[in-house]
N, C-alpha and C positions, 0 to 999 in steps of 0.2 A: 236591696232597694234603698235608695238614699232619699230622705225627705229634705225638701228645700223650703225653708221658711222665708216668706217675703215680709220684710219690715217696711212699713210705710213711713214716710217722713212725718214729723209732727205737723199738726195743723198750724198754719202761719198765725191765725188769729182765733181767739176764743172770746165770745161774749161773756162778760162777768157781771156781777151784781151792779145795780144802779147805773147801767149804761156804759160802764167802763169796759175797755177792750184790753185783754191780755194778748201779747204777741210774742212769738218766738224770736228772741234776740240774744243768742248765746254770747255775743261779745259785750253785752251791757250789764249782765247780772251782777258782776263784782262792784262796779261803780254805783249801781242803783240799789245795792244791799238787799237783793231779793233771795239769794241763796240758790236760785235755779235759773234756767234759761228763758223763763217767761217774765216779762216786765209789763207794767201798764204802759199802753201806747202813749198817753199824754206825757208821762215822765220820760220816756225814751226820746220823744220829740224835743222836750226841753233840754235834756242832756246833750243831744246832737247839736243844738243851737248854742248852748252856753257852757257846756263842759262839766268838769267834776266839782267846781267850786273851790273854796267856800264863796258864798254870795252875800250881798247886803239885801235885807228884806226891802221889798218895794215900798211898804207902808211905814215902817219905823226905823229902818237902817241897821237893825241888829244883824250881826254876822250869823249866818245859818249854813248848815251843811246838809247833805242828802239824808243824814240820820235824823235831823230835827226839823226839816222844812216840809211844808205842804204845797204841792204843786196842783 
């Protein structure tokens, strides 16, 4: 008798603390520096719109990257 395990796909979105949503986005983890396939939805939306950067801060003009900016 052979057992067959069914593996369900990961949930697309997970509610996280303070109203943030983590979503499954395997193509974005490297650019957004998360180290896994889940990224914060608002950061993925920004990335899809503006890319990898670097960026000029909206307020002061300082050059920032994904490592040191707050979205």
